[in-house]
C-alpha positions in Angstrom: -14.9 -1.9 -32.2 -12.9 -2.0 -35.4 -10.8 1.0 -34.3 -10.3 -0.7 -30.9 -9.2 -4.0 -32.6 -6.8 -2.2 -34.8 -5.3 -0.3 -31.9 -4.8 -3.5 -30.0 -3.1 -5.1 -33.0 -0.9 -2.0 -33.4 0.1 -2.2 -29.7 1.1 -5.9 -30.0 3.1 -5.2 -33.1 4.8 -2.2 -31.4 5.7 -4.4 -28.5 7.1 -7.1 -30.8 9.3 -4.5 -32.5 10.5 -3.2 -29.2 11.3 -6.7 -27.8 12.9 -7.9 -31.0 15.2 -4.8 -30.9 16.0 -5.4 -27.3 17.0 -9.0 -28.0 19.1 -7.9 -30.9 21.0 -5.6 -28.6 21.5 -8.4 -26.0 22.6 -10.9 -28.6 24.9 -8.5 -30.5 28.0 -10.4 -31.7 26.2 -13.5 -30.4 27.6 -13.2 -26.9 31.0 -12.4 -28.3 31.7 -15.9 -29.5 32.4 -17.0 -33.1 29.0 -18.5 -33.7 25.9 -17.2 -35.5 22.7 -16.7 -33.5 21.2 -19.8 -35.0 24.2 -21.9 -34.2 24.1 -20.7 -30.6 20.3 -21.6 -30.5 21.1 -25.1 -31.7 23.9 -25.5 -29.1 21.5 -24.3 -26.4 18.9 -26.9 -27.4 21.5 -29.7 -27.5 22.7 -28.6 -24.1 19.4 -29.5 -22.4 19.8 -33.3 -22.7 22.4 -36.0 -23.2 21.2 -36.5 -26.7 18.5 -34.9 -28.8 16.5 -36.1 -31.9 17.4 -33.8 -34.8 13.7 -33.7 -35.8 12.8 -32.3 -32.4 15.5 -29.6 -32.7 14.0 -28.6 -36.1 10.5 -28.5 -34.8 11.4 -26.5 -31.7 13.4 -23.9 -33.6 11.3 -23.8 -36.8 14.3 -24.5 -39.1 14.4 -25.9 -42.6 15.5 -29.5 -42.6 18.3 -28.9 -45.1 19.6 -25.8 -43.4 19.7 -27.6 -40.0 21.5 -30.5 -41.5 24.2 -28.2 -43.0 24.5 -26.3 -39.7 24.9 -29.5 -37.7 27.5 -30.7 -40.2 29.5 -27.5 -39.7 29.3 -27.9 -35.9 30.4 -31.5 -36.2 33.4 -30.4 -38.3 34.3 -27.9 -35.5 34.3 -30.8 -33.1 31.3 -29.6 -31.1 28.7 -32.3 -31.9 28.5 -35.9 -32.9 25.5 -37.5 -34.6 24.3 -41.1 -35.2 21.3 -43.0 -36.3 18.5 -43.4 -33.7 18.5 -46.8 -32.0 14.7 -46.9 -32.3 14.2 -45.5 -35.9 17.1 -45.8 -38.4 15.5 -43.0 -40.5 16.2 -40.5 -37.8 19.3 -39.0 -36.3 20.2 -38.1 -32.8 22.8 -35.4 -32.0 24.8 -34.9 -28.8 27.4 -32.4 -27.7 31.1 -33.4 -27.5 33.1 -32.4 -24.4 34.2 -29.3 -26.3 30.6 -28.7 -27.3 29.4 -28.9 -23.8 32.2 -26.5 -22.7 31.0 -24.1 -25.4 27.4 -24.5 -24.3 28.3 -23.7 -20.7 30.2 -20.6 -21.8 27.3 -19.5 -24.0 24.9 -20.1 -21.1 27.1 -18.2 -18.6 27.4 -15.2 -20.9 23.7 -15.1 -21.7 22.9 -15.2 -18.0 25.4 -12.4 -17.3 23.8 -10.2 -20.0 20.3 -10.8 -18.6 21.6 -10.2 -15.1 23.1 -6.9 -16.2 19.8 -5.9 -17.8 17.9 -6.7 -14.7 20.5 -5.0 -12.5 19.7 -1.7 -14.1 16.2 -1.9 -12.7 15.2 -1.3 -9.1 13.7 -4.3 -7.2 10.0 -3.2 -7.7 10.6 -2.8 -11.4 12.1 -6.3 -11.6 9.1 -7.8 -9.9 6.8 -5.9 -12.2 8.7 -7.2 -15.2 8.6 -10.8 -14.0 4.9 -10.6 -13.2 4.1 -9.1 -16.6 6.1 -11.9 -18.4 4.2 -14.5 -16.3 0.9 -12.9 -17.3 1.8 -13.0 -21.0 2.7 -16.7 -20.8 -0.5 -17.5 -18.8 -2.8 -15.6 -21.2 -1.2 -17.0 -24.4 -1.3 -20.5 -23.0 2.4 -21.3 -23.1 3.1 -24.5 -21.1 5.5 -23.9 -18.3 8.7 -25.9 -18.4 8.2 -28.8 -16.0 4.6 -28.0 -15.2 3.4 -30.6 -12.7 6.9 -32.3 -12.6 9.4 -32.7 -9.8 12.0 -30.7 -11.7 10.0 -27.5 -11.6 9.1 -27.9 -8.0 12.7 -28.7 -7.0 13.8 -25.4 -8.6 11.7 -23.6 -5.9 13.2 -23.4 -2.4 11.1 -22.7 0.7 13.0 -20.8 3.4 12.5 -18.6 6.4 12.1 -14.9 5.9 15.3 -12.8 5.6 15.8 -9.1 6.1 13.6 -7.3 3.6 11.3 -10.2 2.9 8.5 -9.0 5.2 8.4 -5.7 3.4 8.2 -7.7 0.2 5.2 -9.6 1.5 3.3 -6.3 2.2 4.3 -4.7 -1.1 3.6 -7.6 -3.3 0.2 -8.4 -1.7 -0.8 -4.8 -2.2 0.4 -4.6 -5.8 -0.9 -8.0 -7.0 -4.4 -7.7 -5.5 -4.7 -4.2 -6.8 -3.7 -5.3 -10.3 -5.8 -8.5 -10.4 -8.8 -7.7 -8.3 -8.8 -3.9 -8.0 -8.5 -3.9 -4.2 -7.7 -0.6 -2.7 -5.0 0.4 -0.1 -7.1 -1.0 2.7 -6.0 -4.5 1.8 -2.3 -3.5 1.9 -2.9 -1.9 5.3 -4.5 -5.1 6.5 -1.5 -7.1 5.4 0.9 -4.6 7.0 -1.0 -5.1 10.3 -0.9 -8.9 10.1 2.9 -8.8 9.4 3.5 -6.3 12.2 1.5 -8.5 14.6 3.5 -11.5 13.6 6.8 -9.8 14.2 5.8 -8.3 17.6 3.9 -11.2 19.1 5.3 -14.3 17.4 5.7 -17.5 19.5 8.8 -19.0 17.9 7.8 -22.5 19.1 4.4 -22.5 17.4 4.4 -19.8 14.7 6.5 -19.3 11.6 6.5 -18.2 7.9 8.0 -19.3 4.6 9.3 -17.5 1.6 9.2 -19.4 -1.7 12.3 -18.5 -3.7 13.1 -19.3 -7.4 16.5 -18.4 -8.9 17.2 -16.2 -5.9 13.9 -14.2 -6.3 11.0 -14.4 -3.9 7.9 -15.8 -5.6 5.6 -16.7 -2.8 4.9 -16.8 0.9 2.6 -18.2 3.6 2.3 -17.7 7.4 1.3 -20.2 10.1 0.1 -18.5 13.3 -2.0 -19.3 16.4 -5.8 -18.9 16.1 -8.1 -17.8 18.9 -9.2 -21.3 19.7 -6.9 -23.7 21.6 -4.9 -26.1 19.5 -6.0 -24.3 16.3 -3.5 -22.9 13.8 -4.4 -20.3 11.2 -2.9 -20.2 7.7 -2.5 -16.6 6.5 -1.2 -14.5 3.5 -0.7 -17.3 1.0 0.7 -15.5 -2.1 2.2 -16.7 -5.4 3.7 -14.4 -7.9 2.1 -14.5 -11.4 5.4 -15.5 -13.0 5.6 -18.6 -10.7 2.0 -19.9 -11.1 1.6 -23.3 -12.5 4.7 -24.6 -10.8 3.0 -26.1 -7.7 4.3 -23.3 -5.4 1.0 -22.6 -3.7 0.5 -26.3 -3.0 3.9 -26.7 -1.6 3.5 -23.7 0.7 0.2 -25.0 2.0 1.6 -28.5 2.5 4.5 -27.1 4.5 2.2 -25.1 6.6 0.1 -28.2 7.4 3.2 -30.3 8.1 4.6 -27.7 10.5 1.3 -27.1 12.3 0.9 -30.9 12.9 4.5 -31.2 14.0 4.2 -28.5 16.7 1.0 -30.0 18.1 -2.0 -28.2 16.6 -5.1 -30.3 16.1 -6.9 -28.1 13.6 -6.1 -25.4 11.0 -8.4 -22.7 9.7 -8.1 -19.9 7.1 -10.1 -17.0 5.8 -10.4 -16.1 2.2 -12.8 -14.6 -0.3 -14.8 -16.4 -3.0 -13.2 -14.5 -5.8 -9.9 -16.1 -5.1 -10.6 -19.2 -7.1 -7.1 -20.5 -7.6 -6.4 -20.3 -3.9 -9.7 -22.0 -3.1 -8.7 -24.9 -5.4 -5.4 -25.3 -3.5 -7.2 -25.3 -0.2 -9.7 -28.0 -1.4 -6.9 -30.2 -2.7 -5.1 -29.9 0.7 -8.2 -31.2 2.5 -9.8 -28.0 3.7 -13.5 -27.7 3.7 -15.7 -24.6 3.6 -17.4 -24.1 7.0 -18.8 -20.6 6.8 -19.3 -17.7 4.5 -20.7 -14.1 4.8 -21.0 -11.1 2.6 -18.9 -8.0 3.5 -17.7 -4.8 2.0 -13.9 -4.5 2.1 -11.0 -3.2 0.0 -13.4 -1.2 -2.1 -15.6 -4.1 -3.2 -18.6 -6.2 -2.2 -17.1 -9.6 -1.4 -18.1 -13.0 0.1 -15.7 -14.0 2.9 -15.2 -17.7 3.6 -13.8 -19.7 6.5 -12.2 -23.0 5.6 -10.9 -25.6 8.1 -9.5 -29.1 8.3 -8.3 -31.4 11.1 -4.6 -32.1 11.6 -2.8 -35.4 12.4 -5.2 -37.9 14.0 -7.7 -35.3 15.0 -11.3 -35.8 14.0 
């Protein structure tokens, strides 16, 4: 156990060295502008709001109070920031960017985005998705709060749209990869998803069946399908998926809500879905959306012993 613990510590430290070196390469010459890295970090913080309490900046960046004061004084002399006493506490200062400072912030932000975009552009699409998923996993495991968790800002950053060329292949690929990584499901599951998607394309009724892709910053982060069930006036919710990097942003709930809204609008009276008991996060989303468990049965699928569940809820005024 001791050797295992030491090995894990060594792996984390090795990753830290790698990632720190990578950031150093990206930030070489501090985006080719005449500011130190710390000055750029302060400008980034100030650019997030109209005005910022200096104490908050110090706490977020972990800077010494005296050092930060000298740095802000230098930025003020350069005409990039102004500072004044807080209206609520005269012992504290608030800082805001001047117009020149905001122009500088925008230029720093643009160059930083260009550098990250160039880095991602060197990777094929599957590798980009793996990277984003891995980053999301790190944040989830270490407990970092997501910016805007539970707030309208984070939800607004996610756009729901119809599938575009290449998206249906993404649905199959990501379902296969994510469920293999998180639950150990074998290729039978990916084959099932491929059949569901193929049936949707070949037999879709455009008046009563549709699908959505959730997109964030131009990248697909989730999906859901609304199709006809076997029973009259019953819709089926299928293939709800949220990328690990987008979890905690309300994406799954929005997809389910949109599916329910659409099904009601086109005249369905009831919606059903099939899932498995190990998918606890999805089951919580379904319960919050008003679905109830109506049936369950053990089965062996995707290389595992599972418990399949059928959930249902009425739509509109149906009872």
